[in-house]
C-alpha positions as CSV (number, residue, x, y, z in Angstrom):
1,M,258.6,109.7,101.1
2,T,256.1,112.5,100.8
3,N,255.2,115.1,103.5
4,N,251.7,113.8,105.1
5,G,250.7,116.8,107.0
6,G,250.7,115.5,110.4
7,A,249.6,112.0,109.6
8,S,249.3,109.7,112.8
9,P,252.2,107.4,113.4
10,L,249.8,104.5,112.5
11,Y,249.1,105.9,109.0
12,L,252.9,106.9,108.6
13,K,253.9,103.1,109.3
14,A,251.2,101.9,106.9
15,L,252.4,104.4,104.2
16,R,256.0,103.1,104.7
17,E,254.9,99.5,104.4
18,F,252.7,100.3,101.4
19,E,255.5,102.1,99.6
20,E,258.1,99.4,100.2
21,N,255.7,96.3,99.6
22,G,252.9,97.5,97.5
23,H,250.6,96.4,100.3
24,C,250.1,97.0,104.0
25,V,248.3,95.4,106.9
26,V,246.9,97.9,109.4
27,R,246.0,96.0,112.6
28,G,243.6,97.7,114.9
29,L,242.4,100.2,112.3
30,L,238.8,99.0,112.7
31,D,237.1,97.8,115.9
32,A,235.3,94.5,116.5
33,A,231.7,96.4,116.2
34,S,232.8,97.8,112.6
35,L,233.7,94.4,111.4
36,A,230.7,92.5,113.0
37,P,228.3,93.0,110.1
38,I,230.8,91.7,107.6
39,R,231.9,88.5,109.7
40,E,228.1,87.9,109.9
41,L,227.7,88.3,106.3
42,V,230.7,86.2,105.4
43,A,229.7,83.5,108.1
44,R,226.3,83.1,106.3
45,Y,227.7,82.7,102.9
46,V,230.4,80.3,103.9
47,D,227.4,78.2,105.8
48,A,225.7,78.2,102.3
49,R,228.7,77.3,100.4
50,A,229.8,74.4,102.8
51,D,226.1,73.2,102.7
52,A,226.2,73.1,98.9
53,L,229.7,71.5,98.8
54,R,228.6,68.8,101.1
55,A,225.3,68.2,99.1
56,D,227.4,67.7,96.0
57,G,229.7,65.2,97.7
58,H,232.8,67.4,97.6
59,I,233.4,67.6,101.4
60,T,232.3,65.3,104.4
61,S,232.6,67.8,107.3
62,L,231.2,71.3,107.4
63,C,233.9,72.5,109.9
64,E,231.3,74.2,112.0
65,D,233.7,74.0,114.9
66,A,236.3,75.9,113.2
67,P,237.0,79.6,113.9
68,F,235.7,82.2,111.5
69,E,239.2,83.1,110.4
70,S,240.1,79.6,109.3
71,R,236.9,77.7,108.6
72,W,237.2,78.4,104.7
73,A,240.5,77.1,104.6
74,R,239.4,73.9,106.4
75,L,236.7,73.5,103.9
76,R,238.8,74.1,101.1
77,A,241.4,71.6,102.2
78,Q,238.7,68.7,102.0
79,V,238.4,69.4,98.2
80,E,240.3,68.5,95.4
81,D,240.1,72.0,93.7
82,G,240.2,71.0,89.9
83,G,241.1,74.6,88.9
84,P,238.8,77.5,88.0
85,S,236.1,75.0,87.0
86,G,236.4,72.7,90.0
87,P,233.8,72.8,93.0
88,I,236.1,75.5,94.8
89,G,237.1,77.3,91.7
90,S,233.5,78.1,91.0
91,T,233.1,79.5,94.5
92,S,236.5,81.4,94.6
93,N,234.9,84.6,93.2
94,W,232.1,85.5,95.8
95,G,230.4,88.0,93.5
96,V,227.7,85.6,92.6
97,P,224.9,84.5,95.0
98,S,225.2,81.4,97.2
99,P,223.0,78.6,96.4
100,Q,220.6,80.0,98.9
101,G,220.6,83.4,97.3
102,E,222.8,85.1,99.9
103,L,224.9,87.8,98.2
104,L,228.1,89.3,99.6
105,L,227.6,92.4,97.5
106,A,225.5,93.8,100.2
107,E,225.0,96.9,102.3
108,P,227.4,95.8,105.0
109,V,230.4,95.9,102.6
110,H,229.3,99.1,101.3
111,A,229.0,100.6,104.8
112,L,232.6,99.1,105.5
113,Y,234.0,100.9,102.4
114,R,232.5,104.1,103.6
115,K,234.1,104.0,107.0
116,A,236.0,107.3,107.5
117,E,239.1,105.1,109.0
118,L,239.4,103.4,105.6
119,T,238.9,106.4,103.4
120,K,241.4,108.5,105.4
121,L,244.0,105.7,105.1
122,A,243.2,105.3,101.5
123,S,243.7,108.9,100.8
124,T,247.0,108.7,102.7
125,L,248.4,106.0,100.8
126,L,247.3,107.3,97.3
127,H,248.3,110.7,98.1
128,A,244.9,111.9,97.1
129,G,242.4,114.3,98.5
130,D,239.0,112.6,98.0
131,V,238.6,108.8,97.8
132,Y,235.4,107.1,96.2
133,S,234.4,103.6,96.2
134,C,232.5,101.8,93.4
135,G,229.6,99.5,94.3
136,N,230.7,97.2,91.5
137,Y,233.4,95.1,93.0
138,W,234.4,91.4,93.8
139,F,234.8,89.9,97.1
140,R,237.3,87.0,97.0
141,P,238.6,84.7,99.7
142,M,242.2,84.2,99.3
143,T,244.3,81.5,101.1
144,C,248.1,81.4,100.7
145,D,248.0,78.3,98.5
146,D,245.2,79.8,96.2
147,S,246.2,79.1,92.6
148,Q,244.4,82.4,91.5
149,G,246.8,84.5,93.7
150,H,246.8,85.5,97.4
151,Y,247.6,88.2,99.8
152,P,250.8,87.4,101.7
């Protein structure tokens, strides 16, 4: 492992996990207030996708009672996917507008990418001085059974 010049234990643990597994989960890095705009944006987007799936007859329940963390998975469970051209496949890449025009490529995502907590962690993980983000990216919901791949 490389010398990280006084990086915090949280960052050192993340670095170890990243070097061993190629990814890391850093719980508690961002507080609820930092994530609130993203959660609101994603919730609106999921609402729009759910409404469209029900209008097209692909689902019967909007799963409005489901917690934020599991609602998309519960919606997906109602759909026979049909691969990339199926009703969920067409919504698995969220870089396109929802049926109501909602975009996930919006300011809350850009603001999250600019958070010092994330850029400092990325700099530590990548052994880099400066870290930049690009506004051209894809936001993909991933579930453990996603045929397109998944995050562990």
